[in-house]
C-alpha positions in Angstrom: -181.3 12.4 59.0 -181.1 9.5 61.4 -179.7 9.0 64.9 -176.2 8.0 63.7 -175.9 11.1 61.5 -177.2 13.3 64.3 -174.6 11.9 66.8 -171.8 12.2 64.2 -172.8 15.9 63.5 -173.0 16.5 67.2 -169.5 15.1 67.6 -168.1 17.4 65.0 -169.9 20.3 66.6 -168.4 19.3 70.0 -164.9 19.4 68.5 -165.5 22.8 66.9 -167.3 24.5 69.8 -166.7 22.4 72.8 -168.7 19.5 74.3 -170.1 21.7 77.1 -171.7 24.0 74.6 -173.5 21.2 72.7 -177.3 21.7 72.5 -180.1 20.2 70.6 -180.9 23.5 69.0 -177.3 23.8 67.6 -177.6 20.3 66.1 -181.0 21.2 64.6 -179.4 24.2 62.9 -176.8 21.9 61.3 -179.6 20.0 59.6 -181.6 23.1 59.0 -184.6 21.6 60.8 -186.8 22.7 63.7 -185.9 21.4 67.1 -189.0 19.1 67.3 -187.7 17.2 64.3 -184.8 15.9 66.3 -187.0 14.4 69.0 -187.9 11.5 66.7 -184.3 10.5 66.8 -183.0 11.5 70.2 -185.1 11.9 73.2 -183.2 14.7 75.0 -179.9 16.4 75.4 -178.7 13.6 77.8 -179.3 11.0 75.1 -177.5 13.2 72.5 -174.5 13.7 74.8 -174.4 10.0 75.8 -174.4 9.1 72.1 -171.5 11.5 71.5 -169.7 10.0 74.5 -170.1 6.5 73.2 -169.0 7.6 69.7 -165.8 9.1 71.3 -165.1 6.0 73.3 -165.5 3.7 70.3 -163.3 5.9 68.1 -160.6 6.1 70.8 -160.7 2.4 71.4 -160.4 1.6 67.7 -157.3 3.9 67.4 -155.7 2.5 70.6 -156.2 -1.1 69.5 -154.6 -0.4 66.2 -151.7 1.6 67.8 -150.6 -1.1 70.2 -151.3 -4.2 68.0 -148.1 -6.3 68.0 -146.3 -4.1 70.5 -145.3 -4.9 74.1 -143.7 -3.2 77.1 -142.5 0.3 76.7 -143.4 0.3 72.9 -147.0 -0.5 73.7 -147.1 2.1 76.5 -145.8 4.8 74.3 -148.3 3.9 71.5 -151.2 3.8 74.0 -150.5 7.2 75.7 -149.5 8.9 72.4 -152.8 7.8 70.8 -154.8 9.2 73.7 -152.9 12.5 73.6 -153.2 12.8 69.8 -156.9 12.1 70.1 -157.3 14.9 72.7 -155.4 17.3 70.4 -157.3 16.3 67.2 -160.7 15.9 68.8 -160.9 18.1 72.0 -164.7 17.9 72.1 -164.8 14.2 71.7 -162.0 13.8 74.2 -164.2 15.7 76.7 -167.2 13.6 75.6 -165.4 10.4 76.3 -165.7 11.2 80.0 -169.5 11.8 79.9 -171.1 9.7 82.7 -172.6 6.5 81.5 -174.9 4.0 83.3 -173.3 0.7 84.1 -174.8 -1.3 81.2 -173.9 1.3 78.6 -170.3 1.6 80.1 -169.9 -2.2 80.0 -170.8 -2.3 76.3 -168.9 0.8 75.3 -165.5 1.5 73.8 -164.5 2.3 77.4 -164.6 -1.4 78.3 -162.5 -2.1 75.2 -160.0 0.6 76.3 -159.7 -1.0 79.7 -159.0 -4.4 78.1 -156.4 -2.9 75.8 -154.8 -1.2 78.8 -154.7 -4.4 80.8 -153.3 -6.3 77.9 -150.6 -3.7 77.5 -149.7 -3.9 81.2 -149.2 -7.7 81.0 -145.8 -6.7 79.4 -144.9 -5.3 82.8 -145.7 -8.5 84.7 -148.2 -6.8 87.0 -150.7 -8.8 89.0 -154.4 -8.4 88.1 -155.1 -6.0 91.0 -152.0 -4.0 90.1 -153.1 -3.7 86.5 -156.3 -1.9 87.7 -154.3 0.6 89.7 -151.8 1.1 86.9 -154.7 1.6 84.4 -156.0 4.3 86.6 -152.6 5.9 86.9 -152.1 5.9 83.2 -155.6 7.4 82.6 -155.0 10.1 85.2 -151.7 11.0 83.6 -153.0 11.2 80.1 -156.2 13.1 81.1 -154.4 15.6 83.3 -151.5 16.3 80.9 -153.9 16.6 77.9 -156.4 18.9 79.7 -153.6 21.2 80.9 -152.0 21.2 77.4 -155.4 21.9 75.7 -156.0 24.8 78.2 -152.6 26.3 77.3 -151.2 25.8 80.7 -147.8 24.8 79.4 -147.4 27.6 76.9 -146.1 30.1 79.4 -142.8 28.5 80.3 -139.9 26.4 79.0 -139.2 23.7 78.3 -141.6 22.8 75.5 -144.5 20.4 76.6 -143.2 17.8 74.2 -140.0 17.4 76.3 -142.1 17.1 79.5 -144.3 14.5 77.8 -141.4 12.4 76.8 -139.7 12.6 80.2 -143.0 11.8 81.9 -143.7 8.8 79.8 -140.1 7.6 80.5 -140.9 8.0 84.2 -144.2 6.2 83.9 -142.4 3.3 82.1 -139.8 3.1 84.9 -142.5 3.1 87.5 -144.4 0.3 85.8 -141.1 -1.7 85.5 -140.5 -1.4 89.2 -144.1 -1.8 90.3 -143.8 -5.3 91.6 -141.0 -4.3 94.0 -143.1 -1.4 95.3 -146.0 -3.7 96.3 -144.9 -4.0 99.9 -144.4 -0.3 100.3 -147.9 0.5 99.0 -149.4 -2.1 101.4 -147.8 -0.4 104.4 -149.1 3.1 103.6 
């Protein structure tokens, strides 16, 4: 038992039971040890959750980097958003953990910073200015997060069409928006 193994076990537990239900006692049960035995490796629940959050960001960043390597424009966008959605479906607890609040130093060194760089690189294919890439990155993140959370909660299961069709149409719309972004600059500045 070491910190990395504890964090990995906590990540699996988060996927199985939900990140919000993650406790030190539950992790201790996995290792069949008493709770005080964990304190030699993780100081408290915050440190455990932070570790799971960092693990999630690193895993998502690695998958995203691999998915968009060698792609540009719409192909890169589709690979990026599909990777995030697939991660949310396959690892719902880690997906939730990836949003765990981090201090500035931890965030700067995390997979989250890698994800931002990958997103910005992907957006260069749309010829966006640096400032616009920040806004577009936030838009993409909001889209993926919102759609994924609603899908995981079963919010789309009560009506037609299937969520897959909505996803494809929404990604097409996002691509169109990104392609026309430069022309929209003057409109946004007047709002």
